[in-house]
C-alpha positions as CSV (number, residue, x, y, z in Angstrom):
1,X,129.1,100.0,90.9
2,X,128.5,96.0,90.1
3,X,125.9,95.1,88.1
4,X,125.4,91.6,87.3
5,X,124.0,89.8,84.4
6,X,122.3,86.2,83.5
7,X,121.5,87.3,79.5
8,X,122.6,89.2,76.7
9,X,119.4,90.9,76.5
10,X,120.6,91.7,80.2
11,X,124.1,93.2,79.0
12,X,122.4,95.3,76.8
13,X,119.7,96.8,78.7
14,X,122.6,97.7,81.2
15,X,124.8,99.6,78.0
16,X,121.2,101.1,77.0
17,X,120.8,102.8,80.7
18,X,124.0,104.0,80.9
19,X,124.2,105.5,77.2
20,X,121.1,107.0,78.2
21,X,122.5,108.8,81.1
22,X,125.9,109.7,79.0
23,X,126.7,113.5,78.9
24,X,128.5,115.3,76.4
25,X,132.7,114.7,76.3
26,X,132.9,111.8,78.3
27,X,134.8,108.7,77.5
28,X,134.1,105.3,78.7
29,X,137.1,102.6,78.6
30,X,135.6,99.7,77.7
31,X,137.5,96.5,79.0
32,X,136.8,92.3,79.3
33,X,137.9,89.6,77.4
34,X,137.0,88.5,73.8
35,X,133.6,87.0,73.6
36,X,132.9,88.8,77.0
37,X,130.0,90.6,75.7
38,X,131.5,94.3,74.4
39,X,129.6,94.6,71.4
40,X,126.3,93.4,72.7
41,X,127.1,96.2,75.7
42,X,128.3,98.9,73.1
43,X,124.8,97.8,70.7
44,X,123.2,98.7,74.1
45,X,125.0,102.3,74.6
46,X,124.3,103.4,71.3
47,X,120.7,102.8,71.1
48,X,120.6,104.5,74.8
49,X,122.0,107.4,72.8
50,X,119.5,107.2,69.9
51,X,121.7,105.7,67.4
52,X,119.4,103.0,65.7
53,X,122.1,101.6,62.6
54,X,123.9,98.4,63.3
55,X,126.7,98.4,65.7
56,X,129.6,96.3,65.3
57,X,133.2,96.4,66.8
58,X,135.7,98.5,64.7
59,X,138.5,95.8,65.3
60,X,140.0,96.5,61.4
61,X,138.9,100.5,61.2
62,X,140.1,101.3,64.5
63,X,137.2,103.9,64.9
64,X,133.3,103.9,64.1
65,X,131.9,107.0,64.1
66,X,128.1,107.3,64.7
67,X,125.9,110.5,64.7
68,X,122.2,110.2,64.1
69,X,122.2,110.4,67.9
70,X,121.4,112.8,70.4
71,X,125.4,112.7,70.8
72,X,127.9,111.5,68.5
73,X,129.5,108.4,69.4
74,X,132.7,107.7,69.0
75,X,133.6,103.9,69.6
76,X,137.4,102.8,69.3
77,X,138.6,99.2,69.4
78,X,142.1,99.6,69.9
79,X,143.6,96.0,70.6
80,X,145.8,96.5,67.3
81,X,147.0,99.7,67.7
82,X,150.9,98.7,69.4
83,X,151.8,102.2,71.0
84,X,150.4,105.5,72.0
85,X,152.1,107.2,69.4
86,X,149.8,105.2,67.0
87,X,147.2,106.3,69.0
88,X,148.5,110.1,68.3
89,X,148.3,109.3,65.0
90,X,145.2,108.7,64.6
91,X,144.0,111.8,66.2
92,X,142.4,110.3,69.0
93,X,142.5,114.0,71.0
94,X,140.1,115.1,68.7
95,X,137.5,112.6,69.8
96,X,138.4,112.5,73.1
97,X,137.7,116.3,73.6
98,X,134.9,116.5,71.9
99,X,131.3,117.5,72.5
100,X,130.9,113.5,71.7
101,X,131.2,110.2,73.8
102,X,133.8,108.3,73.1
103,X,133.4,104.1,74.3
104,X,136.9,102.8,73.7
105,X,137.7,99.1,73.8
106,X,140.6,97.8,75.1
107,X,141.8,100.9,76.6
108,X,143.5,99.7,79.4
109,X,146.3,98.9,76.6
110,X,147.3,102.5,76.9
111,X,145.9,104.1,80.4
112,X,147.9,107.0,79.9
113,X,145.9,108.6,77.4
114,X,143.3,108.5,79.6
115,X,141.8,111.5,81.5
116,X,141.1,111.5,85.2
117,X,137.2,111.5,85.0
118,X,137.0,108.6,82.6
119,X,134.4,106.0,83.2
120,X,136.0,102.3,83.8
121,X,133.5,99.8,82.3
122,X,134.6,96.0,83.3
123,X,132.8,93.0,82.0
124,X,133.9,89.5,83.2
125,X,132.6,86.0,82.3
126,X,131.9,83.9,85.2
127,X,131.2,79.6,84.2
128,X,130.4,78.5,87.2
129,X,127.2,81.3,87.5
130,X,125.9,80.3,84.3
131,X,126.9,80.6,80.2
132,X,125.6,83.6,80.5
133,X,126.3,85.7,83.8
134,X,128.4,88.5,83.6
135,X,129.6,90.6,86.1
136,X,130.1,94.4,84.8
137,X,131.8,97.2,86.9
138,X,131.8,100.6,86.3
139,X,134.5,102.8,87.7
140,X,135.3,106.6,87.9
141,X,133.8,109.4,86.5
142,X,129.7,109.7,86.4
143,X,127.9,107.9,84.1
């Protein structure tokens, strides 16, 4: 599925709609360059799960846990992780194989860790179409 957005609000709404429909145990690998809107998408996704607390990228904490929504959300940012072994050390499997939802930014750095039914969301800019234009591609799994 390919979704085009022309504002941060539309990117947020795309995340919101996905969050409303996500199922327990799903893993979403969120890819995109710095500044492309991954955090905006994640904020909408969390709101779609019914999470009202502020959502920010867990760049330095690696994992943020949000448990107030209809499903727990485990928000990873693995940009600073250097190896699959380091992912083992943080106990990623406990999150991946739980009844919550995992949203993993920069998961493309460790593709071997993701199960077959992972949903891949890629956000890209195209400045030729405008500063706020984004193309969001959703592949794999069901979401």
